Backbone as numpy.savetxt, mean C-alpha at the origin, in Angstrom:
# Nx Ny Nz CAx CAy CAz Cx Cy Cz
3.45 23.87 14.24 4.20 22.62 13.89 3.08 21.83 13.27
2.90 20.59 13.03 2.48 19.99 12.05 1.14 19.11 12.83
0.10 19.38 12.41 -1.23 18.97 13.09 -1.72 17.61 12.57
-1.25 16.71 11.42 -1.63 16.04 10.58 -0.69 15.42 9.77
-0.04 14.47 10.19 1.15 13.69 9.65 0.78 12.39 8.99
1.02 12.27 7.39 1.05 10.78 6.88 2.29 10.14 6.49
1.78 8.68 7.15 3.34 7.74 7.38 2.40 6.88 6.18
2.95 6.75 5.35 2.90 5.55 4.36 3.72 4.17 4.24
3.36 3.13 4.41 3.68 1.64 4.30 3.49 0.75 3.49
4.40 0.16 2.69 3.97 -0.61 1.77 4.12 -1.98 1.70
4.45 -2.63 3.04 4.43 -3.76 3.50 6.28 -4.25 3.74
7.11 -3.61 2.91 8.21 -4.13 3.29 8.91 -3.65 4.40
10.16 -4.53 5.03 10.67 -3.88 6.16 11.22 -2.77 5.82
11.82 -2.18 4.79 12.84 -0.66 4.40 11.15 -0.16 4.79
9.96 -0.17 4.80 9.25 1.06 5.00 8.83 1.57 6.22
8.85 0.08 7.02 8.79 0.32 8.24 10.05 1.22 9.37
10.86 1.65 8.19 11.85 2.43 9.01 11.56 3.76 9.59
10.28 4.30 8.74 10.11 5.82 9.08 9.19 5.77 10.15
8.51 4.39 10.88 7.77 4.49 11.68 8.42 5.18 13.11
9.62 4.95 13.83 10.32 5.43 14.67 10.71 6.90 14.89
10.92 7.03 13.25 11.13 8.46 12.89 9.75 9.24 13.50
9.12 8.92 12.73 7.47 9.74 12.81 7.16 9.68 14.46
6.88 8.84 15.44 6.62 8.60 16.31 7.67 9.69 17.36
8.64 10.02 17.01 9.71 10.82 17.79 9.40 11.75 17.16
8.71 12.33 16.23 8.25 13.74 15.58 7.13 14.16 15.77
6.52 13.46 16.08 4.80 13.74 16.74 5.01 13.60 18.15
5.61 13.22 18.94 5.41 12.78 20.71 5.49 13.92 21.01
4.54 13.99 22.01 4.22 15.22 22.58 3.39 16.89 21.92
3.23 16.40 20.31 3.01 17.56 19.70 1.34 17.89 19.81
0.54 16.65 19.99 -0.77 16.79 19.40 -1.07 16.10 18.23
-0.04 16.16 17.56 -0.41 15.76 16.01 -1.04 14.08 15.92
-2.01 14.59 14.75 -2.29 12.94 14.41 -1.52 12.31 13.62
-1.36 10.65 13.46 -0.66 10.01 12.25 -1.76 9.65 11.70
-1.10 9.89 10.38 -2.64 8.76 9.62 -1.66 7.75 8.50
-1.85 6.53 9.25 -0.99 5.09 8.50 -1.71 4.86 7.12
-1.25 4.67 6.05 -2.01 4.42 4.93 -1.19 3.59 4.28
-1.55 2.55 3.27 -0.69 1.54 2.52 -2.03 1.29 1.32
-1.11 1.41 0.31 -1.86 1.31 -1.21 -1.60 0.09 -1.57
-2.38 -0.24 -2.52 -1.95 -1.84 -2.65 -2.93 -2.34 -4.21
-2.43 -3.08 -4.90 -3.21 -3.40 -6.45 -4.21 -3.85 -6.25
-5.23 -2.97 -6.67 -6.46 -3.86 -6.74 -7.01 -5.53 -7.27
-7.41 -6.25 -6.07 -7.17 -7.95 -6.45 -8.10 -7.69 -7.40
-8.14 -8.78 -7.61 -9.19 -9.63 -8.87 -9.99 -10.70 -8.38
-10.75 -10.66 -9.31 -11.55 -12.20 -8.45 -10.94 -13.45 -8.92
-11.08 -15.08 -7.90 -10.33 -16.34 -8.52 -11.63 -17.00 -8.53
-11.23 -17.87 -10.01 -11.66 -18.97 -10.01 -10.64 -20.44 -10.06
-12.13 -20.94 -9.61 -11.27 -22.86 -9.21 -11.87 -23.57 -10.28
-11.26 -24.52 -11.20 -11.61 -25.40 -11.62 -11.79 -26.52 -10.80
-12.87 -27.72 -11.40 -13.02 -28.87 -10.66 -12.06 -29.45 -11.06
-11.38 -30.43 -10.10 -10.46 -31.31 -10.28 -10.99 -32.93 -11.33
-12.33 -32.81 -11.11 -12.83 -33.29 -11.80 -13.27 -33.27 -13.26
-13.20 -32.41 -13.70 -13.45 -31.92 -15.42 -11.95 -31.21 -15.85
-11.98 -32.13 -17.05 -10.42 -31.62 -17.92 -10.58 -29.74 -18.11
-9.10 -29.60 -18.29 -9.24 -28.08 -18.27 -9.31 -27.86 -19.92
-9.75 -28.97 -20.45 -9.87 -28.71 -21.98 -11.09 -28.45 -22.26
-11.97 -28.48 -21.15 -13.74 -28.36 -21.96 -14.24 -27.06 -21.77
-14.82 -26.61 -22.50 -15.59 -25.11 -22.92 -14.02 -24.41 -23.80
-13.40 -24.93 -24.37 -12.56 -24.11 -25.28 -12.57 -24.78 -26.68
-12.72 -23.81 -27.84 -12.44 -24.15 -29.06 -11.80 -25.36 -29.48
-11.75 -26.21 -29.93 -10.93 -27.34 -29.97 -11.23 -27.82 -31.67
-9.76 -28.17 -31.63 -9.68 -28.67 -33.37 -11.57 -29.70 -33.68
-12.34 -29.20 -34.72 -12.99 -30.10 -34.94 -14.27 -29.40 -34.15
-14.25 -28.55 -33.54 -15.36 -28.16 -32.97 -15.55 -27.36 -31.68
-16.45 -27.03 -31.01 -16.15 -26.74 -29.40 -16.92 -27.66 -28.76
-15.78 -27.71 -27.58 -16.39 -28.83 -26.28 -16.93 -27.28 -25.76
-18.33 -28.59 -24.75 -18.91 -27.29 -24.04 -18.25 -27.52 -22.54
-18.49 -26.63 -21.94 -17.77 -27.00 -20.38 -18.81 -26.21 -19.44
-18.48 -26.53 -18.27 -19.02 -25.88 -17.13 -18.36 -24.48 -16.74
-19.43 -23.85 -16.52 -18.11 -22.09 -16.32 -18.04 -22.35 -14.86
-16.38 -21.79 -14.77 -15.56 -22.03 -13.41 -16.03 -21.61 -12.14
-15.77 -22.29 -11.51 -16.73 -22.05 -10.11 -15.77 -20.26 -9.43
-16.28 -19.55 -9.20 -16.37 -18.92 -8.18 -15.33 -18.81 -7.19
-14.54 -18.73 -6.85 -14.16 -18.68 -5.23 -14.12 -17.61 -4.20
-14.38 -16.18 -5.15 -14.09 -15.15 -4.76 -14.48 -14.01 -5.64
-15.11 -13.55 -5.33 -15.52 -11.86 -5.90 -14.05 -10.89 -5.99
-14.69 -9.94 -7.07 -13.67 -9.01 -6.81 -14.01 -8.37 -5.61
-15.43 -8.13 -5.27 -15.62 -7.56 -3.92 -15.00 -7.97 -2.93
-15.67 -9.11 -3.22 -14.97 -10.05 -1.74 -13.55 -9.89 -1.40
-12.56 -10.10 -3.02 -11.56 -10.12 -2.56 -10.84 -8.61 -2.26
-11.31 -7.38 -2.47 -11.01 -6.19 -2.21 -11.36 -6.07 -0.49
-12.40 -6.61 -0.14 -12.92 -6.55 1.03 -11.74 -7.12 1.99
-11.28 -8.37 1.99 -10.36 -9.40 2.20 -8.99 -9.04 2.63
-8.45 -8.10 0.93 -7.29 -7.49 1.49 -7.20 -6.34 2.17
-8.56 -5.40 2.48 -8.73 -4.19 2.96 -8.62 -4.95 4.19
-9.24 -5.53 4.63 -9.13 -5.94 6.20 -7.71 -6.43 6.85
-7.12 -7.52 5.90 -5.74 -8.13 6.17 -4.80 -6.80 6.27
-5.15 -5.71 5.36 -4.02 -4.51 5.59 -4.12 -3.53 6.78
-5.52 -3.63 6.79 -6.08 -2.75 7.88 -5.56 -3.41 9.42
-4.88 -4.54 9.31 -4.62 -5.28 10.33 -3.16 -5.18 10.23
-2.26 -5.03 9.34 -1.08 -4.56 8.87 -0.90 -3.59 9.36
-1.89 -2.43 9.70 -1.54 -1.14 9.10 -1.67 -1.04 11.08
-2.97 -1.69 11.77 -3.32 -1.47 13.06 -2.02 -2.13 13.97
-1.26 -3.17 13.54 -0.40 -3.54 14.23 0.92 -2.61 14.31
1.24 -1.96 12.98 2.13 -0.86 12.48 1.86 0.32 13.49
0.57 0.52 13.89 0.32 1.60 14.71 0.31 1.65 16.30
0.79 0.32 16.51 0.77 -0.06 18.23 1.90 1.14 18.97
2.93 1.61 18.18 4.36 2.26 18.49 3.19 3.71 19.06
2.28 4.11 17.87 1.95 5.35 18.35 0.90 5.19 19.56
0.25 4.11 19.24 -0.90 4.11 20.67 -0.11 4.14 22.07
0.71 3.48 22.00 1.69 3.55 23.55 2.29 4.59 23.35
2.38 5.46 22.67 3.31 6.56 23.19 1.73 7.50 23.38
0.95 7.43 22.76 -0.69 8.43 23.26 -0.96 9.40 21.81
-0.48 8.75 20.91 -0.81 9.31 19.94 -1.93 9.42 19.02
-2.81 10.10 18.54 -3.67 9.76 17.83 -3.60 9.10 16.47
-4.06 7.84 15.75 -3.72 8.05 14.31 -4.99 7.14 14.37
-5.17 7.31 12.76 -5.91 6.61 12.08 -5.44 5.63 10.65
-5.97 4.48 10.44 -5.40 4.12 9.27 -6.78 3.80 8.17
-5.27 3.74 6.72 -6.30 3.48 5.96 -5.86 2.86 4.63
-6.46 1.80 4.08 -5.81 1.16 2.86 -7.06 1.52 1.56
-5.51 2.10 0.27 -6.38 2.37 -0.52 -6.01 1.09 -1.94
-6.42 1.82 -3.23 -6.10 0.85 -4.74 -5.76 1.80 -5.48
-4.80 1.04 -5.98 -4.43 1.80 -7.36 -3.23 2.34 -7.21
-2.73 3.49 -7.92 -1.02 3.98 -7.94 -0.73 4.19 -7.45
0.34 3.79 -6.28 0.63 4.15 -5.10 0.87 5.78 -4.71
1.59 6.25 -5.40 1.75 7.61 -5.61 0.69 8.52 -5.42
-0.18 8.50 -6.62 -1.20 9.05 -7.00 -2.26 8.90 -5.83
-2.22 7.59 -5.12 -3.57 8.02 -4.37 -2.70 8.55 -2.97
-1.36 8.34 -2.41 -0.62 8.90 -1.67 -1.22 10.55 -1.67
-0.94 11.42 -2.77 -1.23 12.28 -2.97 -2.41 12.81 -2.94
-3.67 12.18 -3.58 -5.24 12.31 -3.50 -5.46 12.28 -1.91
-4.39 11.46 -0.95 -4.85 10.77 0.39 -4.74 12.56 1.47
-3.37 12.83 1.19 -2.98 13.95 1.19 -3.81 15.10 1.14
-4.15 15.19 0.03 -5.01 16.65 -0.15 -6.37 16.08 0.64
-6.97 15.33 0.77 -8.53 14.82 0.73 -8.48 15.12 2.32
-7.34 14.48 3.34 -7.17 14.69 4.71 -6.54 16.02 5.12
-5.92 16.86 4.06 -4.97 17.91 4.38 -3.67 17.70 5.38
-3.34 16.91 5.54 -2.07 16.37 6.27 -0.86 17.43 5.87
-0.51 17.82 6.79 0.68 18.88 7.13 2.03 18.22 6.29
2.21 17.19 6.63 3.42 16.26 6.09 3.41 14.92 5.57
3.70 14.32 4.73 4.00 13.38 4.14 5.24 12.38 4.82
5.63 11.38 5.73 6.99 11.13 5.94 6.89 9.43 5.46
8.01 9.39 4.56 7.79 7.83 4.20 9.48 7.51 3.78
9.87 6.21 3.59 11.18 5.49 3.54 11.42 5.17 2.33
12.97 5.52 1.74 13.06 5.49 0.13 13.51 4.06 0.44
13.38 3.37 -0.46 14.06 2.00 -0.86 15.41 2.47 -1.46
15.90 3.66 -1.66 17.09 3.64 -2.23 17.93 3.48 -3.35
16.74 3.15 -4.37 17.44 2.57 -5.99 17.90 4.11 -6.80
18.74 3.41 -7.54 19.04 5.18 -7.84 19.88 4.61 -9.39
19.93 5.54 -9.84 20.31 5.08 -11.61 18.75 4.08 -12.31
19.55 2.85 -13.32 18.66 2.52 -14.14 17.31 1.73 -12.87
17.85 1.25 -11.91 16.40 0.77 -10.84 15.53 1.54 -10.45
16.14 2.85 -10.18 15.04 4.29 -10.06 14.16 4.23 -11.47
14.70 4.53 -12.67 14.16 4.49 -13.96 13.11 3.84 -14.00
13.48 2.41 -14.03 12.74 1.26 -14.58 11.69 1.05 -13.28
11.82 1.13 -12.29 10.63 1.07 -10.92 9.90 2.38 -10.53
10.76 2.89 -11.13 9.92 4.71 -10.73 10.35 4.57 -9.44
9.74 5.60 -9.26 10.32 6.17 -7.92 9.04 6.78 -6.96
8.07 6.13 -6.06 7.00 6.61 -5.43 7.30 7.85 -4.58
8.59 7.69 -3.94 8.68 9.44 -3.05 8.88 10.20 -3.80
9.75 10.00 -4.63 9.91 11.28 -5.88 8.89 11.67 -6.60
7.56 10.85 -7.25 6.48 11.51 -7.52 6.07 12.00 -6.43
5.86 11.72 -5.11 5.07 12.22 -4.02 5.63 13.64 -3.69
6.98 13.73 -3.76 7.86 15.14 -3.48 7.51 16.32 -4.66
7.63 15.59 -6.18 7.21 16.61 -6.95 6.20 16.94 -7.20
4.85 16.24 -6.76 3.49 16.71 -6.76 3.04 18.21 -5.82
3.84 18.54 -4.89 3.79 19.54 -4.28 2.69 19.52 -3.37
2.39 18.06 -2.90 1.39 18.35 -2.28 1.36 18.84 -0.50
2.33 18.93 -0.01 2.86 19.53 1.28 4.50 18.97 1.54
4.80 19.45 2.52 6.13 18.97 2.45 6.37 17.29 2.89
7.55 16.35 2.15 7.78 15.11 2.39 9.25 15.14 3.45
9.39 14.02 4.29 10.42 13.56 4.60 10.50 12.54 4.53
11.76 12.65 3.98 12.37 10.81 3.61 13.21 10.17 4.72
12.99 9.11 4.84 13.73 8.01 5.55 14.22 7.32 4.94
15.70 7.49 5.14 16.73 6.05 4.29 16.96 4.86 5.67
16.47 3.95 5.19 16.56 2.73 6.17 17.98 2.24 6.32
17.94 2.01 7.35 19.59 1.22 8.04 19.95 0.00 7.28
20.82 0.03 6.31 21.38 -1.02 5.69 21.49 -1.15 4.16
20.93 0.18 3.63 20.70 0.51 2.42 22.36 1.03 1.75
22.62 0.64 1.20 24.29 1.02 0.39 23.95 2.65 -0.09
25.21 3.08 0.10 25.11 4.22 -0.40 25.61 4.29 -1.78
25.04 5.52 -2.45 25.58 5.59 -3.71 24.49 5.62 -4.68
């Protein structure tokens, strides 16, 4: 049977459809669940003083207008730390189902390309199975948005179970 099962969540209601299926699969097996979410890396944010005109500090007709540097509200490191904490809380909330069932679990937050990070995590943690929900995109929508699920399956890193959430149209 499976010893380590990776369950991916992207924050959508559809992705959470995988949780009860994963809980049923591992119940009483002693398997460990790894909950993973992958997000785009946040950037630093800056604020401009309400008292300073936005045109200061940029080349202007007839010369350069001197400006004060924008006040940094949050550095990239601070933004990454904040996102990591908030996404970790999201995963911990979703881990309650496993906690109640006595299933051991770990949570992880990564930043970058979702498919690449899922495959990398699966390799690093030597997971036996990846479980994820499909968003049900077909045709042009799948080509335009790409399919994280299909890229993970195609990687061959380990077996993948795709859960189709209720409410998706067939087609």
